PQR file of N, CA, C, O and H, with PARSE charges and radii, in Angstrom:
ATOM      1  N   MET A   1     138.060  71.598  41.159 -0.4000 1.5000
ATOM      2  CA  MET A   1     136.754  71.627  41.792 -0.0000 2.0000
ATOM      3  C   MET A   1     136.695  70.516  42.846  0.5500 1.7000
ATOM      4  O   MET A   1     136.982  69.357  42.547 -0.5500 1.4000
ATOM      5  N   SER A   2     136.326  70.869  44.062 -0.4000 1.5000
ATOM      6  CA  SER A   2     136.268  69.865  45.119 -0.0000 2.0000
ATOM      7  C   SER A   2     134.874  69.273  45.220  0.5500 1.7000
ATOM      8  O   SER A   2     133.874  69.947  44.970 -0.5500 1.4000
ATOM      9  H   SER A   2     136.092  71.811  44.305  0.4000 1.0000
ATOM     10  N   ARG A   3     134.829  68.017  45.586 -0.4000 1.5000
ATOM     11  CA  ARG A   3     133.558  67.313  45.763 -0.0000 2.0000
ATOM     12  C   ARG A   3     133.397  67.002  47.242  0.5500 1.7000
ATOM     13  O   ARG A   3     134.284  66.416  47.861 -0.5500 1.4000
ATOM     14  H   ARG A   3     135.641  67.470  45.789  0.4000 1.0000
ATOM     15  N   CYS A   4     132.286  67.387  47.792 -0.4000 1.5000
ATOM     16  CA  CYS A   4     132.025  67.121  49.198 -0.0000 2.0000
ATOM     17  C   CYS A   4     131.050  65.961  49.282  0.5500 1.7000
ATOM     18  O   CYS A   4     129.840  66.147  49.157 -0.5500 1.4000
ATOM     19  H   CYS A   4     131.565  67.864  47.289  0.4000 1.0000
ATOM     20  N   GLY A   5     131.570  64.786  49.489 -0.4000 1.5000
ATOM     21  CA  GLY A   5     130.740  63.586  49.546 -0.0000 2.0000
ATOM     22  C   GLY A   5     130.407  63.223  50.978  0.5500 1.7000
ATOM     23  O   GLY A   5     130.553  64.041  51.887 -0.5500 1.4000
ATOM     24  H   GLY A   5     132.553  64.635  49.590  0.4000 1.0000
ATOM     25  N   PRO A   6     129.958  61.993  51.175 -0.5600 1.5000
ATOM     26  CA  PRO A   6     129.615  61.561  52.530  0.2800 2.0000
ATOM     27  C   PRO A   6     130.858  61.436  53.403  0.5500 1.7000
ATOM     28  O   PRO A   6     131.966  61.283  52.890 -0.5500 1.4000
ATOM     29  N   PRO A   7     130.677  61.502  54.720 -0.5600 1.5000
ATOM     30  CA  PRO A   7     131.814  61.342  55.623  0.2800 2.0000
ATOM     31  C   PRO A   7     132.437  59.956  55.470  0.5500 1.7000
ATOM     32  O   PRO A   7     131.783  59.004  55.045 -0.5500 1.4000
ATOM     33  N   ILE A   8     133.707  59.871  55.825 -0.4000 1.5000
ATOM     34  CA  ILE A   8     134.444  58.608  55.797 -0.0000 2.0000
ATOM     35  C   ILE A   8     134.723  58.179  57.228  0.5500 1.7000
ATOM     36  O   ILE A   8     135.183  58.982  58.040 -0.5500 1.4000
ATOM     37  H   ILE A   8     134.239  60.645  56.170  0.4000 1.0000
ATOM     38  N   CYS A   9     134.448  56.916  57.543 -0.4000 1.5000
ATOM     39  CA  CYS A   9     134.810  56.366  58.848 -0.0000 2.0000
ATOM     40  C   CYS A   9     136.292  55.995  58.779  0.5500 1.7000
ATOM     41  O   CYS A   9     136.678  55.117  58.008 -0.5500 1.4000
ATOM     42  H   CYS A   9     134.075  56.264  56.883  0.4000 1.0000
ATOM     43  N   VAL A  10     137.110  56.654  59.573 -0.4000 1.5000
ATOM     44  CA  VAL A  10     138.557  56.436  59.514 -0.0000 2.0000
ATOM     45  C   VAL A  10     138.933  55.017  59.952  0.5500 1.7000
ATOM     46  O   VAL A  10     139.691  54.361  59.238 -0.5500 1.4000
ATOM     47  H   VAL A  10     136.796  57.368  60.200  0.4000 1.0000
ATOM     48  N   PRO A  11     138.438  54.506  61.097 -0.5600 1.5000
ATOM     49  CA  PRO A  11     138.840  53.157  61.490  0.2800 2.0000
ATOM     50  C   PRO A  11     138.428  52.071  60.483  0.5500 1.7000
ATOM     51  O   PRO A  11     139.163  51.104  60.284 -0.5500 1.4000
ATOM     52  N   CYS A  12     137.254  52.229  59.849 -0.4000 1.5000
ATOM     53  CA  CYS A  12     136.747  51.212  58.923 -0.0000 2.0000
ATOM     54  C   CYS A  12     137.144  51.485  57.471  0.5500 1.7000
ATOM     55  O   CYS A  12     137.064  50.586  56.634 -0.5500 1.4000
ATOM     56  H   CYS A  12     136.658  53.015  60.012  0.4000 1.0000
ATOM     57  N   ALA A  13     137.569  52.707  57.163 -0.4000 1.5000
ATOM     58  CA  ALA A  13     137.951  53.123  55.809 -0.0000 2.0000
ATOM     59  C   ALA A  13     136.828  52.897  54.799  0.5500 1.7000
ATOM     60  O   ALA A  13     137.059  52.390  53.702 -0.5500 1.4000
ATOM     61  H   ALA A  13     137.634  53.437  57.843  0.4000 1.0000
ATOM     62  N   VAL A  14     135.600  53.283  55.189 -0.4000 1.5000
ATOM     63  CA  VAL A  14     134.444  53.174  54.294 -0.0000 2.0000
ATOM     64  C   VAL A  14     133.623  54.459  54.366  0.5500 1.7000
ATOM     65  O   VAL A  14     133.684  55.194  55.352 -0.5500 1.4000
ATOM     66  H   VAL A  14     135.413  53.695  56.080  0.4000 1.0000
ATOM     67  N   GLU A  15     132.854  54.719  53.309 -0.4000 1.5000
ATOM     68  CA  GLU A  15     131.928  55.846  53.324 -0.0000 2.0000
ATOM     69  C   GLU A  15     130.773  55.543  54.263  0.5500 1.7000
ATOM     70  O   GLU A  15     130.254  54.427  54.293 -0.5500 1.4000
ATOM     71  H   GLU A  15     132.804  54.122  52.508  0.4000 1.0000
ATOM     72  N   MET A  16     130.381  56.545  55.024 -0.4000 1.5000
ATOM     73  CA  MET A  16     129.213  56.395  55.883 -0.0000 2.0000
ATOM     74  C   MET A  16     127.963  56.562  55.026  0.5500 1.7000
ATOM     75  O   MET A  16     128.016  57.184  53.965 -0.5500 1.4000
ATOM     76  H   MET A  16     130.803  57.452  54.999  0.4000 1.0000
ATOM     77  N   ARG A  17     126.851  56.016  55.475 -0.4000 1.5000
ATOM     78  CA  ARG A  17     125.586  56.102  54.747 -0.0000 2.0000
ATOM     79  C   ARG A  17     124.633  57.032  55.487  0.5500 1.7000
ATOM     80  O   ARG A  17     124.580  57.044  56.717 -0.5500 1.4000
ATOM     81  H   ARG A  17     126.808  55.511  56.337  0.4000 1.0000
ATOM     82  N   CYS A  18     123.879  57.814  54.708 -0.4000 1.5000
ATOM     83  CA  CYS A  18     122.914  58.732  55.311 -0.0000 2.0000
ATOM     84  C   CYS A  18     121.773  57.918  55.916  0.5500 1.7000
ATOM     85  O   CYS A  18     121.113  57.134  55.233 -0.5500 1.4000
ATOM     86  H   CYS A  18     123.922  57.804  53.709  0.4000 1.0000
ATOM     87  N   GLU A  19     121.559  58.124  57.209 -0.4000 1.5000
ATOM     88  CA  GLU A  19     120.519  57.399  57.931 -0.0000 2.0000
ATOM     89  C   GLU A  19     119.258  58.236  58.116  0.5500 1.7000
ATOM     90  O   GLU A  19     118.149  57.703  58.152 -0.5500 1.4000
ATOM     91  H   GLU A  19     122.095  58.760  57.764  0.4000 1.0000
ATOM     92  N   LYS A  20     119.439  59.574  58.234 -0.4000 1.5000
ATOM     93  CA  LYS A  20     118.273  60.439  58.438 -0.0000 2.0000
ATOM     94  C   LYS A  20     118.603  61.861  57.999  0.5500 1.7000
ATOM     95  O   LYS A  20     119.612  62.435  58.409 -0.5500 1.4000
ATOM     96  H   LYS A  20     120.340  60.007  58.205  0.4000 1.0000
ATOM     97  N   ASN A  21     117.739  62.415  57.161 -0.4000 1.5000
ATOM     98  CA  ASN A  21     117.837  63.822  56.776 -0.0000 2.0000
ATOM     99  C   ASN A  21     117.044  64.645  57.780  0.5500 1.7000
ATOM    100  O   ASN A  21     116.170  64.124  58.474 -0.5500 1.4000
ATOM    101  H   ASN A  21     116.920  61.949  56.827  0.4000 1.0000
ATOM    102  N   GLU A  22     117.353  65.927  57.851 -0.4000 1.5000
ATOM    103  CA  GLU A  22     116.676  66.857  58.764 -0.0000 2.0000
ATOM    104  C   GLU A  22     116.710  66.369  60.209  0.5500 1.7000
ATOM    105  O   GLU A  22     115.713  66.446  60.927 -0.5500 1.4000
ATOM    106  H   GLU A  22     118.063  66.350  57.288  0.4000 1.0000
ATOM    107  N   PHE A  23     117.871  65.866  60.622 -0.4000 1.5000
ATOM    108  CA  PHE A  23     118.076  65.444  62.006 -0.0000 2.0000
ATOM    109  C   PHE A  23     118.308  66.704  62.838  0.5500 1.7000
ATOM    110  O   PHE A  23     119.180  67.507  62.509 -0.5500 1.4000
ATOM    111  H   PHE A  23     118.681  65.803  60.039  0.4000 1.0000
ATOM    112  N   ILE A  24     117.546  66.883  63.897 -0.4000 1.5000
ATOM    113  CA  ILE A  24     117.602  68.110  64.694 -0.0000 2.0000
ATOM    114  C   ILE A  24     118.583  67.962  65.853  0.5500 1.7000
ATOM    115  O   ILE A  24     118.537  66.988  66.605 -0.5500 1.4000
ATOM    116  H   ILE A  24     116.837  66.230  64.164  0.4000 1.0000
ATOM    117  N   VAL A  25     119.465  68.943  65.982 -0.4000 1.5000
ATOM    118  CA  VAL A  25     120.427  68.997  67.078 -0.0000 2.0000
ATOM    119  C   VAL A  25     120.158  70.278  67.858  0.5500 1.7000
ATOM    120  O   VAL A  25     120.040  71.354  67.272 -0.5500 1.4000
ATOM    121  H   VAL A  25     119.502  69.734  65.371  0.4000 1.0000
ATOM    122  N   ALA A  26     120.062  70.161  69.178 -0.4000 1.5000
ATOM    123  CA  ALA A  26     119.812  71.324  70.035 -0.0000 2.0000
ATOM    124  C   ALA A  26     121.104  71.726  70.729  0.5500 1.7000
ATOM    125  O   ALA A  26     121.738  70.908  71.397 -0.5500 1.4000
ATOM    126  H   ALA A  26     120.157  69.287  69.654  0.4000 1.0000
ATOM    127  N   ASP A  27     121.488  72.970  70.573 -0.4000 1.5000
ATOM    128  CA  ASP A  27     122.670  73.527  71.227 -0.0000 2.0000
ATOM    129  C   ASP A  27     122.174  74.389  72.381  0.5500 1.7000
ATOM    130  O   ASP A  27     121.495  75.388  72.145 -0.5500 1.4000
ATOM    131  H   ASP A  27     120.974  73.635  70.031  0.4000 1.0000
ATOM    132  N   PRO A  28     122.499  74.025  73.637 -0.5600 1.5000
ATOM    133  CA  PRO A  28     121.924  74.738  74.774  0.2800 2.0000
ATOM    134  C   PRO A  28     122.418  76.167  74.976  0.5500 1.7000
ATOM    135  O   PRO A  28     121.714  76.974  75.583 -0.5500 1.4000
ATOM    136  N   GLU A  29     123.589  76.493  74.491 -0.4000 1.5000
ATOM    137  CA  GLU A  29     124.114  77.842  74.730 -0.0000 2.0000
ATOM    138  C   GLU A  29     124.586  78.484  73.449  0.5500 1.7000
ATOM    139  O   GLU A  29     125.617  78.058  72.928 -0.5500 1.4000
ATOM    140  H   GLU A  29     124.161  75.837  73.998  0.4000 1.0000
ATOM    141  N   PRO A  30     123.928  79.454  72.915 -0.5600 1.5000
ATOM    142  CA  PRO A  30     122.580  79.872  73.303  0.2800 2.0000
ATOM    143  C   PRO A  30     121.567  78.870  72.771  0.5500 1.7000
ATOM    144  O   PRO A  30     121.893  78.070  71.895 -0.5500 1.4000
ATOM    145  N   ALA A  31     120.371  78.902  73.276 -0.4000 1.5000
ATOM    146  CA  ALA A  31     119.340  77.942  72.884 -0.0000 2.0000
ATOM    147  C   ALA A  31     119.068  78.054  71.388  0.5500 1.7000
ATOM    148  O   ALA A  31     118.351  78.949  70.940 -0.5500 1.4000
ATOM    149  H   ALA A  31     120.106  79.553  73.988  0.4000 1.0000
ATOM    150  N   THR A  32     119.643  77.142  70.632 -0.4000 1.5000
ATOM    151  CA  THR A  32     119.569  77.173  69.184 -0.0000 2.0000
ATOM    152  C   THR A  32     119.365  75.761  68.663  0.5500 1.7000
ATOM    153  O   THR A  32     119.869  74.802  69.247 -0.5500 1.4000
ATOM    154  H   THR A  32     120.225  76.415  70.997  0.4000 1.0000
ATOM    155  N   TYR A  33     118.638  75.628  67.580 -0.4000 1.5000
ATOM    156  CA  TYR A  33     118.418  74.332  66.932 -0.0000 2.0000
ATOM    157  C   TYR A  33     119.067  74.337  65.555  0.5500 1.7000
ATOM    158  O   TYR A  33     119.078  75.355  64.862 -0.5500 1.4000
ATOM    159  H   TYR A  33     118.228  76.407  67.105  0.4000 1.0000
ATOM    160  N   TRP A  34     119.605  73.192  65.172 -0.4000 1.5000
ATOM    161  CA  TRP A  34     120.247  73.029  63.876 -0.0000 2.0000
ATOM    162  C   TRP A  34     119.650  71.807  63.192  0.5500 1.7000
ATOM    163  O   TRP A  34     119.306  70.827  63.854 -0.5500 1.4000
ATOM    164  H   TRP A  34     119.597  72.366  65.735  0.4000 1.0000
ATOM    165  N   SER A  35     119.528  71.860  61.891 -0.4000 1.5000
ATOM    166  CA  SER A  35     119.058  70.714  61.113 -0.0000 2.0000
ATOM    167  C   SER A  35     120.222  70.226  60.263  0.5500 1.7000
ATOM    168  O   SER A  35     120.849  71.007  59.548 -0.5500 1.4000
ATOM    169  H   SER A  35     119.807  72.656  61.354  0.4000 1.0000
ATOM    170  N   GLY A  36     120.503  68.938  60.346 -0.4000 1.5000
ATOM    171  CA  GLY A  36     121.600  68.356  59.579 -0.0000 2.0000
ATOM    172  C   GLY A  36     121.233  66.958  59.118  0.5500 1.7000
ATOM    173  O   GLY A  36     120.099  66.513  59.294 -0.5500 1.4000
ATOM    174  H   GLY A  36     119.994  68.304  60.927  0.4000 1.0000
ATOM    175  N   ASP A  37     122.187  66.279  58.535 -0.4000 1.5000
ATOM    176  CA  ASP A  37     121.988  64.906  58.063 -0.0000 2.0000
ATOM    177  C   ASP A  37     122.816  63.965  58.934  0.5500 1.7000
ATOM    178  O   ASP A  37     124.004  64.194  59.160 -0.5500 1.4000
ATOM    179  H   ASP A  37     123.108  66.640  58.392  0.4000 1.0000
ATOM    180  N   MET A  38     122.169  62.899  59.422 -0.4000 1.5000
ATOM    181  CA  MET A  38     122.868  61.926  60.259 -0.0000 2.0000
ATOM    182  C   MET A  38     123.368  60.780  59.388  0.5500 1.7000
ATOM    183  O   MET A  38     122.603  60.160  58.650 -0.5500 1.4000
ATOM    184  H   MET A  38     121.204  62.713  59.239  0.4000 1.0000
ATOM    185  N   TYR A  39     124.661  60.513  59.490 -0.4000 1.5000
ATOM    186  CA  TYR A  39     125.289  59.416  58.767 -0.0000 2.0000
ATOM    187  C   TYR A  39     125.726  58.347  59.749  0.5500 1.7000
ATOM    188  O   TYR A  39     126.033  58.634  60.906 -0.5500 1.4000
ATOM    189  H   TYR A  39     125.282  61.016  60.090  0.4000 1.0000
ATOM    190  N   ARG A  40     125.749  57.086  59.265 -0.4000 1.5000
ATOM    191  CA  ARG A  40     126.159  55.952  60.098 -0.0000 2.0000
ATOM    192  C   ARG A  40     127.139  55.096  59.325  0.5500 1.7000
ATOM    193  O   ARG A  40     126.970  54.875  58.126 -0.5500 1.4000
ATOM    194  H   ARG A  40     125.499  56.853  58.325  0.4000 1.0000
ATOM    195  N   CYS A  41     128.159  54.615  60.008 -0.4000 1.5000
ATOM    196  CA  CYS A  41     129.135  53.723  59.396 -0.0000 2.0000
ATOM    197  C   CYS A  41     128.524  52.323  59.318  0.5500 1.7000
ATOM    198  O   CYS A  41     128.038  51.804  60.323 -0.5500 1.4000
ATOM    199  H   CYS A  41     128.296  54.794  60.982  0.4000 1.0000
ATOM    200  N   PRO A  42     128.547  51.703  58.122 -0.5600 1.5000
ATOM    201  CA  PRO A  42     127.989  50.353  58.006  0.2800 2.0000
ATOM    202  C   PRO A  42     128.860  49.293  58.693  0.5500 1.7000
ATOM    203  O   PRO A  42     128.418  48.166  58.917 -0.5500 1.4000
ATOM    204  N   GLY A  43     130.093  49.667  59.021 -0.4000 1.5000
ATOM    205  CA  GLY A  43     130.991  48.713  59.670 -0.0000 2.0000
ATOM    206  C   GLY A  43     130.854  48.713  61.180  0.5500 1.7000
ATOM    207  O   GLY A  43     130.458  47.711  61.776 -0.5500 1.4000
ATOM    208  H   GLY A  43     130.451  50.583  58.839  0.4000 1.0000
ATOM    209  N   CYS A  44     131.189  49.856  61.806 -0.4000 1.5000
ATOM    210  CA  CYS A  44     131.219  49.915  63.273 -0.0000 2.0000
ATOM    211  C   CYS A  44     129.989  50.572  63.893  0.5500 1.7000
ATOM    212  O   CYS A  44     129.799  50.495  65.107 -0.5500 1.4000
ATOM    213  H   CYS A  44     131.511  50.670  61.321  0.4000 1.0000
ATOM    214  N   GLY A  45     129.144  51.224  63.072 -0.4000 1.5000
ATOM    215  CA  GLY A  45     127.928  51.842  63.598 -0.0000 2.0000
ATOM    216  C   GLY A  45     128.120  53.252  64.132  0.5500 1.7000
ATOM    217  O   GLY A  45     127.171  53.846  64.644 -0.5500 1.4000
ATOM    218  H   GLY A  45     129.298  51.287  62.086  0.4000 1.0000
ATOM    219  N   CYS A  46     129.324  53.804  64.026 -0.4000 1.5000
ATOM    220  CA  CYS A  46     129.568  55.178  64.472 -0.0000 2.0000
ATOM    221  C   CYS A  46     128.647  56.132  63.714  0.5500 1.7000
ATOM    222  O   CYS A  46     128.417  55.951  62.518 -0.5500 1.4000
ATOM    223  H   CYS A  46     130.095  53.322  63.610  0.4000 1.0000
ATOM    224  N   ARG A  47     128.120  57.143  64.401 -0.4000 1.5000
ATOM    225  CA  ARG A  47     127.229  58.116  63.772 -0.0000 2.0000
ATOM    226  C   ARG A  47     127.811  59.512  63.866  0.5500 1.7000
ATOM    227  O   ARG A  47     128.469  59.860  64.846 -0.5500 1.4000
ATOM    228  H   ARG A  47     128.307  57.290  65.372  0.4000 1.0000
ATOM    229  N   VAL A  48     127.559  60.316  62.827 -0.4000 1.5000
ATOM    230  CA  VAL A  48     127.928  61.726  62.824 -0.0000 2.0000
ATOM    231  C   VAL A  48     126.781  62.518  62.212  0.5500 1.7000
ATOM    232  O   VAL A  48     126.005  61.994  61.413 -0.5500 1.4000
ATOM    233  H   VAL A  48     127.024  60.033  62.030  0.4000 1.0000
ATOM    234  N   VAL A  49     126.684  63.790  62.599 -0.4000 1.5000
ATOM    235  CA  VAL A  49     125.705  64.692  61.998 -0.0000 2.0000
ATOM    236  C   VAL A  49     126.494  65.792  61.302  0.5500 1.7000
ATOM    237  O   VAL A  49     127.396  66.383  61.896 -0.5500 1.4000
ATOM    238  H   VAL A  49     127.314  64.215  63.248  0.4000 1.0000
ATOM    239  N   THR A  50     126.159  66.069  60.049 -0.4000 1.5000
ATOM    240  CA  THR A  50     126.886  67.047  59.251 -0.0000 2.0000
ATOM    241  C   THR A  50     125.909  67.756  58.313  0.5500 1.7000
ATOM    242  O   THR A  50     124.729  67.408  58.262 -0.5500 1.4000
ATOM    243  H   THR A  50     125.427  65.589  59.566  0.4000 1.0000
ATOM    244  N   GLY A  51     126.396  68.738  57.582 -0.4000 1.5000
ATOM    245  CA  GLY A  51     125.562  69.436  56.607 -0.0000 2.0000
ATOM    246  C   GLY A  51     124.564  70.383  57.230  0.5500 1.7000
ATOM    247  O   GLY A  51     123.429  70.493  56.766 -0.5500 1.4000
ATOM    248  H   GLY A  51     127.355  69.020  57.624  0.4000 1.0000
ATOM    249  N   PHE A  52     124.982  71.071  58.286 -0.4000 1.5000
ATOM    250  CA  PHE A  52     124.077  71.987  58.967 -0.0000 2.0000
ATOM    251  C   PHE A  52     123.780  73.213  58.117  0.5500 1.7000
ATOM    252  O   PHE A  52     124.661  73.750  57.446 -0.5500 1.4000
ATOM    253  H   PHE A  52     125.903  70.982  58.663  0.4000 1.0000
ATOM    254  N   GLY A  53     122.529  73.643  58.157 -0.4000 1.5000
ATOM    255  CA  GLY A  53     122.129  74.880  57.497 -0.0000 2.0000
ATOM    256  C   GLY A  53     122.146  76.001  58.510  0.5500 1.7000
ATOM    257  O   GLY A  53     122.887  75.951  59.491 -0.5500 1.4000
ATOM    258  H   GLY A  53     121.813  73.207  58.702  0.4000 1.0000
ATOM    259  N   ALA A  54     121.341  76.998  58.278 -0.4000 1.5000
ATOM    260  CA  ALA A  54     121.251  78.125  59.204 -0.0000 2.0000
ATOM    261  C   ALA A  54     120.540  77.680  60.483  0.5500 1.7000
ATOM    262  O   ALA A  54     119.601  76.887  60.422 -0.5500 1.4000
ATOM    263  H   ALA A  54     120.738  77.039  57.481  0.4000 1.0000
ATOM    264  N   PRO A  55     120.979  78.184  61.638 -0.5600 1.5000
ATOM    265  CA  PRO A  55     120.319  77.818  62.890  0.2800 2.0000
ATOM    266  C   PRO A  55     118.970  78.514  63.035  0.5500 1.7000
ATOM    267  O   PRO A  55     118.706  79.528  62.389 -0.5500 1.4000
ATOM    268  N   PHE A  56     118.128  77.956  63.890 -0.4000 1.5000
ATOM    269  CA  PHE A  56     116.883  78.638  64.236 -0.0000 2.0000
ATOM    270  C   PHE A  56     116.677  78.510  65.737  0.5500 1.7000
ATOM    271  O   PHE A  56     117.059  77.507  66.339 -0.5500 1.4000
ATOM    272  H   PHE A  56     118.343  77.132  64.415  0.4000 1.0000
ATOM    273  N   GLU A  57     116.078  79.518  66.333 -0.4000 1.5000
ATOM    274  CA  GLU A  57     115.936  79.578  67.788 -0.0000 2.0000
ATOM    275  C   GLU A  57     114.529  79.258  68.275  0.5500 1.7000
ATOM    276  O   GLU A  57     114.336  78.976  69.458 -0.5500 1.4000
ATOM    277  H   GLU A  57     115.767  80.333  65.844  0.4000 1.0000
ATOM    278  N   ASP A  58     113.564  79.296  67.399 -0.4000 1.5000
ATOM    279  CA  ASP A  58     112.172  79.092  67.803 -0.0000 2.0000
ATOM    280  C   ASP A  58     111.818  77.613  67.750  0.5500 1.7000
ATOM    281  O   ASP A  58     111.753  77.030  66.668 -0.5500 1.4000
ATOM    282  H   ASP A  58     113.721  79.525  66.438  0.4000 1.0000
ATOM    283  N   ALA A  59     111.587  77.000  68.911 -0.4000 1.5000
ATOM    284  CA  ALA A  59     111.245  75.581  68.972 -0.0000 2.0000
ATOM    285  C   ALA A  59     109.931  75.285  68.249  0.5500 1.7000
ATOM    286  O   ALA A  59     109.677  74.141  67.871 -0.5500 1.4000
ATOM    287  H   ALA A  59     111.639  77.474  69.790  0.4000 1.0000
ATOM    288  N   ALA A  60     109.105  76.294  68.058 -0.4000 1.5000
ATOM    289  CA  ALA A  60     107.839  76.094  67.340 -0.0000 2.0000
ATOM    290  C   ALA A  60     108.093  75.751  65.873  0.5500 1.7000
ATOM    291  O   ALA A  60     107.208  75.217  65.205 -0.5500 1.4000
ATOM    292  H   ALA A  60     109.311  77.223  68.365  0.4000 1.0000
ATOM    293  N   LEU A  61     109.283  76.048  65.366 -0.4000 1.5000
ATOM    294  CA  LEU A  61     109.614  75.734  63.981 -0.0000 2.0000
ATOM    295  C   LEU A  61     110.064  74.291  63.791  0.5500 1.7000
ATOM    296  O   LEU A  61     110.267  73.852  62.659 -0.5500 1.4000
ATOM    297  H   LEU A  61     110.002  76.481  65.909  0.4000 1.0000
ATOM    298  N   LEU A  62     110.223  73.544  64.890 -0.4000 1.5000
ATOM    299  CA  LEU A  62     110.642  72.146  64.788 -0.0000 2.0000
ATOM    300  C   LEU A  62     109.543  71.316  64.142  0.5500 1.7000
ATOM    301  O   LEU A  62     108.361  71.548  64.399 -0.5500 1.4000
ATOM    302  H   LEU A  62     110.058  73.901  65.809  0.4000 1.0000
ATOM    303  N   PRO A  63     109.918  70.348  63.306 -0.5600 1.5000
ATOM    304  CA  PRO A  63     108.895  69.445  62.762  0.2800 2.0000
ATOM    305  C   PRO A  63     108.222  68.690  63.906  0.5500 1.7000
ATOM    306  O   PRO A  63     108.861  68.438  64.928 -0.5500 1.4000
ATOM    307  N   PRO A  64     106.936  68.321  63.757 -0.5600 1.5000
ATOM    308  CA  PRO A  64     106.213  67.639  64.838  0.2800 2.0000
ATOM    309  C   PRO A  64     106.880  66.349  65.305  0.5500 1.7000
ATOM    310  O   PRO A  64     106.769  65.985  66.475 -0.5500 1.4000
ATOM    311  N   SER A  65     107.573  65.656  64.402 -0.4000 1.5000
ATOM    312  CA  SER A  65     108.200  64.379  64.753 -0.0000 2.0000
ATOM    313  C   SER A  65     109.614  64.549  65.320  0.5500 1.7000
ATOM    314  O   SER A  65     110.270  63.561  65.648 -0.5500 1.4000
ATOM    315  H   SER A  65     107.663  65.952  63.451  0.4000 1.0000
ATOM    316  N   ALA A  66     110.081  65.782  65.436 -0.4000 1.5000
ATOM    317  CA  ALA A  66     111.466  66.022  65.857 -0.0000 2.0000
ATOM    318  C   ALA A  66     111.665  65.739  67.336  0.5500 1.7000
ATOM    319  O   ALA A  66     110.892  66.186  68.184 -0.5500 1.4000
ATOM    320  H   ALA A  66     109.549  66.585  65.170  0.4000 1.0000
ATOM    321  N   VAL A  67     112.707  64.994  67.622 -0.4000 1.5000
ATOM    322  CA  VAL A  67     113.166  64.782  68.983 -0.0000 2.0000
ATOM    323  C   VAL A  67     114.625  65.225  68.981  0.5500 1.7000
ATOM    324  O   VAL A  67     115.505  64.449  68.609 -0.5500 1.4000
ATOM    325  H   VAL A  67     113.334  64.631  66.933  0.4000 1.0000
ATOM    326  N   PRO A  68     114.889  66.468  69.393 -0.5600 1.5000
ATOM    327  CA  PRO A  68     116.243  67.001  69.261  0.2800 2.0000
ATOM    328  C   PRO A  68     117.281  66.234  70.071  0.5500 1.7000
ATOM    329  O   PRO A  68     117.032  65.821  71.204 -0.5500 1.4000
ATOM    330  N   LEU A  69     118.442  66.055  69.466 -0.4000 1.5000
ATOM    331  CA  LEU A  69     119.606  65.532  70.165 -0.0000 2.0000
ATOM    332  C   LEU A  69     120.240  66.722  70.852  0.5500 1.7000
ATOM    333  O   LEU A  69     120.541  67.720  70.196 -0.5500 1.4000
ATOM    334  H   LEU A  69     118.645  66.391  68.546  0.4000 1.0000
ATOM    335  N   HIS A  70     120.452  66.644  72.163 -0.4000 1.5000
ATOM    336  CA  HIS A  70     121.011  67.768  72.914 -0.0000 2.0000
ATOM    337  C   HIS A  70     122.511  67.569  73.104  0.5500 1.7000
ATOM    338  O   HIS A  70     122.970  66.496  73.497 -0.5500 1.4000
ATOM    339  H   HIS A  70     120.207  65.834  72.695  0.4000 1.0000
ATOM    340  N   PHE A  71     123.273  68.648  72.809 -0.4000 1.5000
ATOM    341  CA  PHE A  71     124.714  68.597  73.040 -0.0000 2.0000
ATOM    342  C   PHE A  71     124.999  68.375  74.513  0.5500 1.7000
ATOM    343  O   PHE A  71     124.320  68.934  75.374 -0.5500 1.4000
ATOM    344  H   PHE A  71     122.900  69.519  72.490  0.4000 1.0000
ATOM    345  N   VAL A  72     125.993  67.564  74.800 -0.4000 1.5000
ATOM    346  CA  VAL A  72     126.434  67.371  76.167 -0.0000 2.0000
ATOM    347  C   VAL A  72     127.735  68.140  76.390  0.5500 1.7000
ATOM    348  O   VAL A  72     127.951  68.726  77.451 -0.5500 1.4000
ATOM    349  H   VAL A  72     126.543  67.109  74.100  0.4000 1.0000
ATOM    350  N   HIS A  73     128.594  68.129  75.375 -0.4000 1.5000
ATOM    351  CA  HIS A  73     129.887  68.798  75.481 -0.0000 2.0000
ATOM    352  C   HIS A  73     130.026  69.774  74.308  0.5500 1.7000
ATOM    353  O   HIS A  73     129.516  69.519  73.217 -0.5500 1.4000
ATOM    354  H   HIS A  73     128.418  67.653  74.513  0.4000 1.0000
ATOM    355  N   SER A  74     130.704  70.865  74.535 -0.4000 1.5000
ATOM    356  CA  SER A  74     131.002  71.800  73.455 -0.0000 2.0000
ATOM    357  C   SER A  74     132.291  71.364  72.779  0.5500 1.7000
ATOM    358  O   SER A  74     133.190  70.817  73.419 -0.5500 1.4000
ATOM    359  H   SER A  74     131.119  71.072  75.421  0.4000 1.0000
ATOM    360  N   LEU A  75     132.370  71.612  71.483 -0.4000 1.5000
ATOM    361  CA  LEU A  75     133.601  71.329  70.772 -0.0000 2.0000
ATOM    362  C   LEU A  75     134.563  72.486  70.996  0.5500 1.7000
ATOM    363  O   LEU A  75     134.155  73.646  70.964 -0.5500 1.4000
ATOM    364  H   LEU A  75     131.640  72.057  70.964  0.4000 1.0000
ATOM    365  N   GLU A  76     135.808  72.188  71.218 -0.4000 1.5000
ATOM    366  CA  GLU A  76     136.806  73.216  71.426 -0.0000 2.0000
ATOM    367  C   GLU A  76     137.842  73.152  70.324  0.5500 1.7000
ATOM    368  O   GLU A  76     138.275  72.068  69.934 -0.5500 1.4000
ATOM    369  H   GLU A  76     136.140  71.245  71.245  0.4000 1.0000
ATOM    370  N   GLN A  77     138.237  74.299  69.826 -0.4000 1.5000
ATOM    371  CA  GLN A  77     139.302  74.341  68.825 -0.0000 2.0000
ATOM    372  C   GLN A  77     140.639  74.306  69.557  0.5500 1.7000
ATOM    373  O   GLN A  77     140.817  74.951  70.590 -0.5500 1.4000
ATOM    374  H   GLN A  77     137.885  75.180  70.143  0.4000 1.0000
ATOM    375  N   LYS A  78     141.565  73.544  69.004 -0.4000 1.5000
ATOM    376  CA  LYS A  78     142.903  73.443  69.606 -0.0000 2.0000
ATOM    377  C   LYS A  78     143.934  73.916  68.639  0.5500 1.7000
ATOM    378  O   LYS A  78     145.124  73.911  68.954 -0.5500 1.4000
ATOM    379  H   LYS A  78     141.420  73.020  68.165  0.4000 1.0000
TER
END
């Protein structure tokens, strides 16, 4: 049985800590919003967002306090 714990910061070799749940990420193509958990490394401060659920397209569904992080670059598989 595998356990999916918090992300690990490779350079610091420590577990990252959850900084914010329900962190909203906006993907411009197609216009879609994702909710995930933002983790931060206590050593170097690197941040990652993981644990995405199902996407939603209606901005009206965003929580009132949400300020979406907008993707700048797309991830490419190599």
